[in-house]
C-alpha positions in Angstrom: -0.2 0.1 0.1 0.7 3.8 -0.3 2.2 5.5 2.5 -1.5 7.7 2.5 -3.3 4.1 3.0 -0.2 2.7 5.9 -1.3 5.7 7.5 -5.2 5.6 6.7 -5.5 1.9 8.3 -2.7 3.3 11.4 -5.3 5.5 12.2 -8.3 3.6 11.7 -7.0 0.6 13.9 -5.4 2.9 16.8 -9.2 4.3 16.7 -10.8 0.8 17.0 -7.8 -0.1 20.2 -8.4 3.5 22.0 -12.3 3.4 21.3 -12.5 -0.5 22.9 -10.0 1.1 26.2 -12.5 3.5 26.9 -15.3 1.0 26.6 -13.2 -1.0 29.2 -12.1 1.5 31.7 -16.0 2.9 32.0 -17.3 -0.5 32.6 -14.3 -1.3 35.2 -15.6 1.6 36.9 -18.6 1.4 37.2 -18.1 -2.5 38.3 -14.8 -1.6 40.6 -16.1 -3.2 44.1 -15.9 -6.9 42.3 -12.5 -5.4 41.4 -11.4 -4.0 44.5 -13.2 -6.8 46.5 -10.4 -9.4 44.4 -7.1 -6.9 45.0 -8.2 -6.9 48.9 -8.4 -10.2 49.0 -4.8 -11.1 49.9 -4.3 -8.3 52.9 -7.3 -9.2 53.9 -6.2 -12.8 54.3 -3.4 -11.5 56.7 -6.0 -10.1 59.3 -6.7 -12.1 62.2 -10.5 -11.0 61.4 -11.5 -10.4 58.4 -14.1 -8.0 58.4 -12.1 -5.8 59.8 -10.4 -5.5 56.7 -10.2 -1.1 56.2 -7.9 0.7 53.9 -6.8 4.3 54.9 -7.5 7.3 52.0 -5.3 9.7 54.0 -6.3 12.7 50.6 -9.8 14.1 49.6 -8.9 12.9 46.0 -7.3 9.5 47.1 -10.2 7.9 46.1 -10.8 8.7 43.4 -8.0 8.6 41.7 -6.9 5.1 42.7 -10.2 4.2 41.2 -9.5 5.7 37.7 -5.7 4.5 38.1 -7.1 0.7 38.6 -10.0 1.5 35.8 -7.4 2.0 33.6 -5.4 -1.3 34.3 -8.1 -3.7 34.4 -9.4 -2.1 31.3 -6.0 -2.0 29.2 -6.2 -6.1 30.8 -9.6 -7.2 29.3 -8.9 -5.3 25.7 -5.7 -7.1 25.5 -7.3 -9.1 23.6 -8.7 -6.3 21.1 -6.0 -4.0 20.9 -3.4 -6.7 20.7 -5.3 -8.3 17.2 -5.3 -4.7 16.0 -1.4 -4.5 16.0 -0.9 -7.8 14.7 -3.4 -7.2 11.6 -1.1 -4.3 11.3 2.2 -5.4 11.3 1.5 -9.3 10.3 1.4 -8.0 6.1 4.5 -6.9 6.2 6.2 -10.5 7.4 6.6 -13.4 5.4 4.5 -16.6 6.2 7.5 -18.1 8.5 8.0 -15.2 10.3 3.8 -14.6 11.0 4.1 -18.0 12.3 6.6 -17.3 15.0 5.5 -13.8 15.2 1.9 -15.7 16.6 3.8 -18.6 18.7 6.0 -15.8 20.3 2.9 -13.7 21.3 1.1 -16.7 22.5 3.5 -17.4 24.8 4.2 -14.3 26.1 0.6 -13.6 27.0 0.3 -17.3 29.0 3.2 -16.4 30.5 2.7 -13.2 31.5 -0.9 -14.4 32.8 0.9 -17.1 34.5 3.1 -14.5 36.3 0.5 -12.7 37.2 -1.3 -15.7 39.5 2.0 -16.7 41.3 2.2 -12.9 42.3 -1.5 -12.9 43.4 -0.9 -16.0 45.4 2.1 -15.0 46.8 0.9 -11.3 48.3 -0.6 -12.4 50.6 2.9 -14.0 52.6 4.9 -10.9 51.2 2.3 -8.1 53.1 2.3 -10.7 56.0 6.6 -10.4 56.7 6.5 -6.2 56.0 3.6 -5.4 58.6 4.4 -8.2 60.8 8.6 -7.1 60.6 8.3 -4.7 63.1 7.1 -6.5 65.8 2.9 -6.9 67.7 3.9 -3.1 69.3 3.9 -1.8 65.6 0.6 -1.1 63.3 0.3 -0.1 60.2 -2.6 1.8 58.8 -2.9 1.0 55.3 -3.5 3.4 52.9 -5.1 2.4 49.9 -3.2 4.0 47.4 -0.1 2.7 48.7 -1.6 -1.0 48.9 -3.1 -1.2 45.6 0.1 0.5 44.1 1.9 -2.8 45.9 0.3 -5.3 44.4 0.2 -3.8 40.6 3.9 -3.5 41.1 3.9 -7.4 42.1 1.8 -8.5 39.2 3.9 -6.3 37.1 7.0 -7.6 38.5 6.3 -11.3 38.5 4.3 -11.1 34.9 7.9 -9.2 33.4 10.1 -11.6 35.2 8.0 -14.5 33.7 8.5 -13.6 29.7 12.2 -14.5 30.5 12.3 -17.9 29.0 10.9 -16.5 25.7 13.4 -14.3 25.3 16.2 -16.7 25.5 14.6 -19.1 23.1 14.9 -16.1 20.9 18.3 -15.8 21.1 18.7 -19.4 20.9 16.8 -18.9 17.9 18.7 -16.1 16.1 21.9 -18.6 17.0 22.6 -15.4 19.1 23.1 -17.9 22.3 23.6 -21.4 21.7 22.2 -24.8 23.3 25.5 -25.3 24.5 26.8 -21.9 26.2 22.8 -21.9 27.6 24.0 -24.9 29.5 27.6 -24.3 30.5 25.9 -20.8 31.6 23.5 -22.9 34.3 25.3 -22.1 37.0 25.7 -18.3 36.7 22.6 -18.0 35.0 21.0 -19.6 38.4 22.6 -17.0 40.6 21.6 -14.5 38.4 17.6 -15.3 38.0 18.4 -15.4 41.9 19.6 -11.9 42.4 17.4 -10.4 39.7 14.2 -11.6 42.1 15.9 -10.4 45.1 16.4 -7.1 43.5 12.9 -6.9 41.6 10.4 -7.5 43.8 8.5 -4.8 45.4 8.9 -6.9 48.9 11.9 -8.1 48.5 10.8 -11.1 51.2 12.9 -14.0 51.1 9.3 -16.2 50.6 8.5 -13.8 47.5 11.6 -14.2 45.9 11.8 -17.3 45.9 8.8 -17.5 44.4 9.9 -16.2 41.0 12.9 -17.8 41.0 12.4 -21.1 41.4 10.1 -21.4 38.6 12.5 -18.9 36.7 14.9 -21.3 36.9 12.6 -24.4 36.1 11.7 -22.3 32.7 15.4 -22.0 31.8 16.2 -25.5 31.6 12.8 -26.1 30.1 14.8 -23.3 27.3 17.7 -25.5 27.3 15.4 -28.6 26.1 13.9 -26.6 23.8 17.5 -25.6 22.2 18.4 -29.3 22.6 15.4 -30.4 20.4 15.7 -28.0 18.0 19.1 -28.6 17.4 18.9 -32.4 17.6 15.6 -31.8 14.7 17.9 -29.6 12.6 21.0 -32.3 13.2 18.0 -35.0 11.8 17.2 -32.4 8.5 20.3 -32.3 7.6 
């Protein structure tokens, strides 16, 4: 297509994506209560009496700003199939058939691993909170604001989700020949040490349980990348 046609298509697909995002944000803003209950559940699990699960707002606009922020993030997640499809439909016509196959596989794997990382994060939030809120002893009571808590949960989900994209990057480097399978195997010890150090730094709570919950699955996924590389090398040798 001509440049003007490309720009017109980009405008149309961007408009569809923004419209879907706006609808998603509005819907999530209206149905705020189920989203809030879902996000606050890990904090409630740390309390002796879950019925007294209160988060505090210390500013006039805090509740509104937090609700808008969470609605935007939730709306982006809910409408992800729409704007990701629009992005793929704009890019894939310029790719060859083999490149389209790889792009679809990497996109699917990225979405799946990001979701798995978010699930791991959600399951470990309560442990991290329990450590952080009790490390000062029983004489210290933390008045947890809704803004700081939801920011903490969001960072946890994002940190785990992004970290679990690590095997996608390793597999991509292996497919492009930048990182050979033999190099992956010989660097196993150093990579495992780097994974544990990275997990200890990137986890917002930085408690032992949380960073272990991130590091151990990443080590297992790295071993999976080595297996994929070995299978791919064996297939190539047979083809030759």
